[in-house]
C-alpha positions in Angstrom: 0.0 0.0 0.0 1.1 3.5 -0.7 2.0 5.4 2.5 0.3 8.8 3.1 3.0 10.0 5.5 5.5 12.6 4.2 8.8 11.2 3.0 11.9 12.3 4.8 14.0 14.6 2.7 11.1 15.8 0.5 10.7 19.4 -0.1 7.7 19.8 2.1 5.1 17.9 4.0 2.1 19.5 2.3 1.8 18.8 -1.4 -0.7 17.6 -4.0 -2.5 14.4 -3.2 -1.0 11.6 -5.3 -3.0 8.7 -6.6 -2.7 5.4 -4.8 -1.1 2.4 -6.3 -4.6 1.0 -7.1 -5.6 4.3 -8.7 -2.5 4.4 -10.9 -3.1 0.7 -12.0 -6.7 1.6 -13.0 -5.6 4.6 -14.9 -2.9 2.6 -16.7 -5.4 -0.1 -17.6 -7.8 2.4 -19.0 -5.0 4.0 -21.1 -3.8 0.7 -22.4 -7.4 -0.4 -23.3 -8.0 2.9 -25.2 -4.6 2.6 -27.0 -5.6 -0.9 -28.0 -9.0 0.1 -29.3 -7.5 2.7 -31.7 -5.6 0.2 -33.9 -8.2 -2.5 -33.5 -11.2 -0.6 -34.7 -9.4 2.4 -36.3 -9.1 0.8 -39.8 -12.8 0.3 -40.4 -13.6 3.8 -39.0 -10.9 5.5 -41.1 -11.9 3.6 -44.3 -15.6 4.3 -44.0 -16.9 6.2 -47.0 -13.5 6.4 -48.8 -14.1 3.5 -51.3 -10.7 2.0 -50.3 -10.4 -1.7 -49.3 -9.0 -2.8 -46.0 -6.2 -5.3 -46.0 -7.0 -8.7 -44.3 -6.5 -8.5 -40.6 -5.6 -4.8 -40.7 -6.8 -4.3 -37.1 -4.6 -7.0 -35.7 -1.6 -5.9 -37.7 -2.1 -2.3 -36.5 -2.2 -3.5 -32.9 1.0 -5.5 -33.4 2.7 -2.5 -34.9 1.5 -0.4 -31.9 3.0 -2.9 -29.5 6.2 -3.0 -31.5 6.6 0.8 -31.5 5.9 1.0 -27.7 8.4 -1.8 -27.1 10.9 0.2 -29.0 10.2 3.5 -27.1 10.6 2.1 -23.6 14.1 0.8 -23.6 15.5 3.6 -25.8 13.9 6.2 -23.5 15.4 4.5 -20.4 18.9 4.4 -21.9 18.5 8.1 -22.9 17.3 9.4 -19.5 19.7 7.2 -17.5 22.5 8.9 -19.5 21.0 12.3 -18.8 20.7 11.5 -15.1 24.5 11.0 -14.8 25.1 14.6 -15.9 22.6 16.3 -13.6 24.3 18.6 -11.1 23.7 17.5 -7.5 22.2 14.2 -8.5 22.1 11.6 -5.7 24.9 9.1 -5.8 24.4 5.4 -6.0 25.7 3.8 -2.8 26.9 0.7 -4.6 29.5 2.4 -6.8 29.4 6.0 -5.8 29.4 7.1 -9.4 25.9 6.8 -11.0 22.6 8.1 -9.5 19.9 5.6 -8.7 17.2 5.1 -11.4 13.9 3.2 -11.3 14.0 -0.5 -12.2 13.9 -0.8 -16.0 11.0 -2.1 -18.0 13.3 -3.0 -20.9 13.2 -6.8 -20.4 9.4 -6.8 -20.5 9.4 -4.4 -23.5 11.8 -6.7 -25.3 9.5 -9.6 -24.6 6.4 -7.8 -25.9 8.4 -6.6 -28.9 9.6 -10.1 -29.7 6.0 -11.4 -29.6 4.7 -8.5 -31.8 7.6 -9.0 -34.3 7.0 -12.7 -34.4 3.3 -12.1 -35.1 4.1 -9.7 -37.9 6.7 -12.1 -39.3 4.0 -14.8 -39.5 1.8 -12.5 -41.6 4.7 -11.9 -44.0 5.4 -15.6 -44.2 1.8 -16.2 -45.4 2.0 -13.6 -48.2 0.7 -10.7 -46.1 -2.4 -12.7 -45.1 -3.5 -13.7 -41.6 -2.4 -17.3 -41.1 -5.2 -19.7 -40.3 -2.8 -22.2 -38.7 0.8 -23.2 -38.4 0.7 -25.1 -41.6 0.0 -21.8 -43.5 3.3 -20.2 -42.3 6.2 -20.7 -44.7 9.2 -19.8 -42.4 11.7 -20.6 -45.2 9.9 -18.2 -47.4 11.0 -15.3 -45.2 14.5 -15.6 -46.4 13.4 -15.3 -50.0 11.8 -11.8 -49.8 13.0 -8.4 -48.6 10.1 -7.9 -46.2 10.7 -11.4 -44.8 14.3 -10.7 -44.1 13.5 -7.4 -42.4 10.8 -9.2 -40.3 13.4 -11.8 -39.2 15.8 -9.0 -38.3 13.2 -7.4 -36.0 12.4 -10.8 -34.3 16.1 -11.6 -33.7 16.9 -8.0 -32.6 14.2 -8.0 -29.9 15.5 -11.3 -28.7 19.0 -10.0 -28.4 17.8 -6.8 -26.8 16.1 -8.8 -24.1 19.2 -10.8 -23.4 21.2 -7.6 -23.2 18.7 -6.0 -20.9 19.1 -8.7 -18.3 22.9 -8.8 -18.7 25.5 -6.9 -16.7 25.8 -4.4 -19.6 22.2 -3.4 -20.4 23.5 -0.4 -22.4 24.5 -2.8 -25.2 20.8 -3.3 -26.1 21.0 0.0 -28.0 22.6 -1.9 -30.9 19.8 -4.4 -31.5 17.2 -1.7 -30.9 19.0 0.4 -33.6 18.7 -2.6 -35.9 14.9 -2.5 -35.3 14.7 1.2 -36.1 16.7 0.7 -39.4 14.6 -2.4 -40.3 11.3 -0.4 -39.8 12.6 2.5 -41.8 13.5 0.2 -44.7 10.2 -1.8 -44.4 8.1 1.4 -44.7 9.7 2.3 -48.0 9.9 -0.5 -50.6 12.3 -0.4 -53.5 9.4 0.3 -55.9 8.8 3.7 -54.3 10.3 6.8 -55.8 13.3 7.8 -53.8 13.2 5.0 -51.2 16.4 5.9 -49.6 15.2 9.4 -48.9 12.0 8.0 -47.4 13.9 5.5 -45.3 16.2 8.3 -44.0 13.2 10.5 -43.0 11.5 7.6 -41.2 14.7 6.6 -39.5 15.1 10.1 -38.0 11.4 10.4 -37.2 11.2 7.0 -35.5 14.4 7.4 -33.5 13.5 10.9 -32.3 9.9 9.8 -31.4 11.3 6.9 -29.4 13.6 9.2 -27.4 10.8 11.6 -26.8 8.1 9.1 -25.7 10.2 6.7 -23.8 12.4 9.4 -22.4 9.5 11.5 -20.9 8.0 8.4 -19.3 11.3 7.3 -17.7 12.1 10.9 -16.7 8.9 11.1 -14.7 9.6 7.7 -13.1 13.1 8.8 -12.1 11.8 12.2 -10.8 9.3 10.4 -8.6 12.0 8.2 -7.2 14.4 11.1 -6.5 11.7 13.3 -5.0 10.7 10.6 -2.6 14.3 10.1 -1.3 16.4 13.1 -1.9 14.1 16.2 -2.4 13.1 18.1 -5.5 16.2 20.0 -6.7 17.8 17.1 -8.6 14.5 16.0 -10.1 13.7 19.5 -11.4 17.2 19.7 -12.9 16.6 16.3 -14.7 13.3 17.4 -16.1 14.8 20.7 -17.3 17.6 18.9 -19.0 15.2 16.5 -20.7 13.0 19.5 -21.8 15.9 21.1 -23.6 16.6 18.0 -25.6 12.9 17.4 -26.2 12.6 20.8 -27.9 15.2 19.6 -30.5 13.5 16.2 -30.8 10.1 17.9 -31.5 11.6 20.1 -34.2 13.2 17.0 -35.9 9.9 15.0 -35.6 7.9 17.9 -37.1 10.3 18.5 -40.0 10.6 14.8 -41.0 6.8 14.2 -40.5 5.9 17.1 -42.7 8.4 16.1 -45.4 7.3 12.5 -45.4 3.6 13.6 -45.7 4.4 15.8 -48.7 6.2 12.9 -50.4 3.1 10.7 -50.1 0.5 13.4 -50.6 1.6 16.2 -52.9 0.7 19.8 -51.8 -2.0 20.2 -54.5 -3.9 17.1 -53.2 -3.1 17.0 -49.5 -6.1 19.0 -48.3 -8.5 16.6 -50.2 -6.7 13.5 -49.1 -6.7 14.5 -45.4 -10.4 14.0 -45.4 -11.1 11.7 -48.4 -8.6 8.9 -47.7 -8.1 6.6 -44.7 -4.4 7.4 -44.5 -5.1 11.1 -44.6 -7.7 10.9 -41.9 -5.4 9.0 -39.6 -2.5 11.4 -40.4 -4.8 14.3 -39.6 -5.7 12.7 -36.2 -2.0 12.2 -35.5 -1.2 15.8 -36.4 -3.9 17.1 -34.1 -2.7 14.8 -31.2 0.9 16.0 -31.8 -0.2 19.6 -31.6 -1.9 18.8 -28.3 1.4 17.2 -27.1 3.4 20.2 -28.2 1.0 22.5 -26.3 1.4 20.4 -23.1 5.2 20.3 -23.5 5.2 24.1 -23.8 3.0 24.4 -20.7 5.3 22.1 -18.7 8.3 24.1 -19.9 6.8 27.4 -18.8 6.0 25.9 -15.4 9.4 24.5 -15.1 11.0 27.9 -15.7 8.6 30.3 -14.0 6.6 28.6 -11.3 7.7 28.9 -7.7 7.7 25.1 -7.5 9.1 23.8 -10.8 7.8 20.4 -10.2 4.3 21.6 -10.9 5.4 20.9 -14.5 4.8 17.2 -13.7 1.0 17.6 -14.2 1.1 18.7 -17.8 4.0 16.3 -18.4 1.9 13.3 -17.2 -0.9 14.5 -19.6 1.7 14.7 -22.3 2.7 11.0 -21.7 -1.0 10.0 -22.1 -1.3 12.0 -25.3 2.0 10.5 -26.6 0.6 7.0 -25.9 -2.3 7.8 -28.2 0.1 9.1 -30.9 1.9 5.8 -30.8 -1.4 4.0 -31.2 -2.4 6.2 -34.2 1.1 5.6 -35.7 0.5 1.8 -35.5 -2.9 2.4 -37.2 -1.2 4.4 -40.0 1.0 1.4 -41.0 -2.0 -0.8 -41.6 -3.9 1.6 -43.9 -3.4 1.9 -47.6 -1.0 4.7 -48.3 -2.3 7.2 -50.9 0.9 7.3 -53.0 0.4 9.5 -56.0 3.6 10.2 -57.9 
């Protein structure tokens, strides 16, 4: 049970009422359920009235992509924020080695497991010719080696497996390499060789996905770290960590916006983009993602202003928590986008 007594070393004994462990669990369950409903039922909603045909099992594929993206964000964000924590002035020292500040227990092993299952499910779809397999006999594992998409799917499956082993090893930082392989594979998968300028598209997706993973996973882990530090050592170090993350997040937001707009213009030329944003399923989902991203940017700006101007800089945690929720919805919509027919018009 969560104690209601003030924690020694905290900045004060009177603060905002924090949700109990049960309350946080219920809120997390609601958020996960909502995030799962978006990719599951999003394809039929987005395709309604467009005249476009949905791919078989698009809802399940969108859900698997959402899980894969989330599994990518969590460990990358943890590695990123743990590195930032070491450079925070006045950060609490870790008693065991006296060099690194304490951080929350990582979720990387669980994320790697979820990513492995999602990648395996997506690989099974590729192994049946991009159809939902009706049984194990329908899956041609050997066929994966014969196609570009199959090889990329195998890379993702193996990369998550290696990332999980690295996460539970004595050197968890080494998981960055298999995670980077997943990012590269996703960037290549999203832009087939038949596309005009596939290398440009892959480069844009690579930067977009890497920056998004740092932003989403980084903010979540920064809030977890801040909560741990505030409960044990006071608020100064936690506020410094959040401020350091906010400065990097501003650069990440700029990169995400630039690559997202460029990628959208490559798929929907300027003279048709307004029509396609409402007349195509991909455009509708892209519009929803853009609106959610605008909300996220507003919450980030609000948190930054509180961090810089409020008497208690940790009041920035409220909009930051709302930002995490909105980012979770953005990840779900991103998974939905990958399962919708792209309106490519060259």
